[in-house]
C-alpha positions in Angstrom: 6.2 15.8 -17.8 6.1 16.0 -13.8 3.9 18.6 -12.1 7.0 20.4 -10.6 8.4 20.8 -14.3 5.1 21.9 -15.3 5.2 24.6 -12.6 8.6 25.6 -13.7 7.8 25.8 -17.5 5.1 28.2 -16.6 6.9 30.4 -14.5 10.1 30.8 -16.2 9.0 32.8 -19.2 7.0 35.2 -16.9 9.8 36.2 -14.4 12.2 38.0 -16.8 9.0 40.0 -18.1 8.2 40.8 -14.5 11.5 41.8 -13.5 12.2 43.9 -16.5 8.9 45.6 -16.2 9.7 46.7 -12.4 13.2 47.7 -13.5 11.4 50.2 -16.3 9.0 51.3 -13.7 11.7 52.1 -11.2 13.8 54.0 -13.8 11.2 56.0 -14.8 10.1 56.9 -11.7 13.5 57.8 -10.7 14.0 60.0 -14.1 10.6 61.5 -13.5 11.1 62.4 -10.0 8.1 60.1 -8.7 9.4 59.1 -5.4 6.4 56.6 -4.5 7.0 54.8 -7.8 10.7 54.2 -6.6 9.5 53.2 -2.9 7.2 50.7 -4.6 9.3 49.2 -7.4 12.8 49.2 -5.7 12.1 46.3 -2.9 10.5 43.8 -5.8 13.9 44.0 -8.0 16.1 41.5 -6.1 13.5 39.2 -5.1 12.2 38.7 -8.8 16.1 38.4 -9.8 16.8 36.0 -6.9 13.5 33.8 -8.0 14.8 33.8 -11.6 18.0 32.8 -10.3 16.7 30.2 -8.6 14.4 28.4 -11.2 17.3 28.6 -13.7 19.4 26.3 -11.2 21.5 29.1 -9.6 23.2 27.9 -6.5 22.1 28.8 -3.1 24.9 31.4 -2.4 23.8 33.6 -5.6 20.4 33.5 -4.3 21.5 34.6 -0.9 23.7 37.4 -2.1 20.7 39.0 -3.9 18.5 38.7 -0.9 20.9 40.4 1.2 21.1 42.9 -1.3 17.2 43.1 -1.1 17.8 43.7 2.7 20.1 46.7 1.9 17.9 48.0 -0.8 14.7 48.2 1.6 17.0 49.9 4.6 18.6 52.4 2.0 15.3 53.5 1.5 15.2 55.5 4.8 17.7 58.2 5.3 18.6 57.7 8.7 22.2 57.0 9.5 21.6 53.8 11.6 19.6 52.5 8.5 22.6 53.3 6.0 24.9 51.4 8.4 22.4 48.5 8.8 22.0 48.7 4.8 25.9 48.6 4.1 26.3 45.7 6.2 23.4 43.8 4.5 25.4 44.5 1.2 28.8 43.4 3.1 27.1 40.3 3.8 26.0 39.7 0.3 29.4 40.4 -1.0 31.0 37.6 1.3 28.2 35.3 -0.4 29.7 36.6 -3.5 33.2 36.0 -2.7 32.6 32.3 -1.6 30.7 31.7 -4.9 33.4 33.0 -7.2 35.9 31.0 -5.1 33.7 27.8 -5.7 33.0 28.1 -9.4 35.3 30.3 -10.8 39.0 30.3 -11.9 41.9 32.0 -11.1 43.5 31.8 -14.4 40.9 34.3 -15.3 41.5 37.3 -13.2 43.9 38.9 -15.7 47.0 38.8 -13.4 49.1 41.6 -11.7 47.9 44.6 -13.6 44.2 43.9 -12.7 45.1 43.4 -9.1 46.9 46.6 -9.4 44.2 48.3 -10.9 41.7 47.4 -8.3 44.3 48.2 -5.8 44.7 51.7 -6.9 40.9 52.6 -7.4 40.3 51.4 -3.5 43.0 53.5 -2.3 42.3 56.4 -4.5 38.6 56.1 -3.7 39.1 56.0 0.0 41.6 58.6 0.2 39.7 61.0 -1.8 36.3 60.4 0.3 37.7 60.3 3.7 38.0 63.9 4.4 34.5 64.7 3.3 32.6 61.7 4.8 30.9 62.3 8.3 33.4 61.2 11.1 31.3 58.1 12.1 31.2 56.7 8.7 34.7 56.8 7.6 35.8 53.6 9.0 32.6 51.6 8.0 32.8 53.0 4.6 36.5 52.3 4.1 36.0 48.7 5.6 32.9 48.3 3.1 35.2 49.7 0.2 37.5 46.9 1.0 35.1 44.1 1.0 33.2 45.4 -2.1 36.5 45.7 -4.4 37.6 42.3 -3.3 34.0 41.1 -4.5 34.5 43.1 -8.0 37.8 41.7 -8.4 36.9 38.1 -7.6 33.8 38.5 -10.0 36.5 38.4 -12.7 37.1 34.7 -11.8 33.7 33.9 -13.6 34.7 35.6 -16.9 34.0 39.0 -18.6 30.3 39.4 -17.9 30.6 38.9 -14.2 33.6 40.8 -14.0 31.7 43.7 -15.7 28.9 43.2 -13.0 31.5 43.6 -10.3 32.7 46.6 -11.5 29.3 48.4 -12.0 28.7 47.4 -8.5 31.7 49.5 -7.5 30.7 52.4 -9.6 27.2 52.3 -8.1 28.4 52.3 -4.4 31.0 54.8 -5.2 28.3 57.3 -6.5 26.4 56.6 -3.1 29.5 57.4 -1.4 30.1 60.6 -3.4 26.6 61.7 -1.9 27.1 60.6 1.7 30.7 62.9 1.2 28.2 65.7 -0.3 30.3 65.9 -3.5 28.7 67.6 -6.7 26.2 65.1 -8.1 24.8 64.4 -11.5 21.3 65.3 -12.3 19.1 62.6 -10.7 21.8 60.6 -9.0 19.5 58.2 -7.7 18.4 57.1 -11.4 22.2 56.6 -12.3 22.9 54.6 -9.0 20.1 52.3 -9.7 20.9 52.0 -13.5 24.4 50.8 -12.4 23.3 48.9 -9.7 20.4 46.8 -11.6 23.0 46.2 -14.4 25.7 44.9 -12.0 23.4 42.2 -10.1 22.0 41.2 -13.6 25.4 40.7 -15.1 26.6 38.9 -12.0 23.6 36.6 -12.1 24.1 36.0 -15.8 27.8 35.4 -15.3 27.1 33.1 -12.6 24.4 30.9 -14.4 26.6 30.7 -17.5 29.4 29.4 -15.7 27.3 27.1 -13.6 25.6 25.6 -17.0 28.9 25.4 -19.0 30.3 22.0 -17.9 26.8 20.5 -18.7 26.8 22.3 -21.8 30.1 21.0 -22.9 29.0 17.7 -21.8 25.9 17.6 -24.1 28.2 19.0 -27.2 30.3 15.9 -26.7 27.9 13.3 -25.7 27.6 10.8 -28.6 24.4 10.9 -30.6 24.1 7.2 -31.3 22.2 4.8 -28.7 
């Protein structure tokens, strides 16, 4: 075995353990109201998931989307309006990476047809229309534009199948929860816990769906490859 493969063999089993340990630490911190624990854990989540995706053969676009999500995560730790807008821009760039990724590796035949397009369109229009009056004036247009891109990403994720599609839908839910907080709507207890729970699940499922799709042709080839010399 080459030195490179030996290093990968050592790293691969450790990364998921580290990632899920940080996930638990973050969610427990949020559930218990420990702000410092969340501040320390949140910036570690996406780099660990991106590294895992990369060593598992994930495409660069997937890694870029995750790292742009990490940029958004860090920026949203601040409550300043400028940081919120910058974080939204970082996530928006990540969604563009995802859209290109889904276009490159997915199949339009999996999107579910006109009914699913209509469902996502209705969700977009209803969300923006309901939130618009309660959003700060300076955030209305940016939030509407971001919502359009987010919805396109979530719909595009269905091109990779059910797992990635679920990830896209959860991303929409997570960001909608953030938007309801910005609009000062009534919130669930510990709202940041639910935001991070749905966000982490979304990113993980997008990674899982992409890796499954990326490796599917090779797996199929191995299944049909003759076993005789």
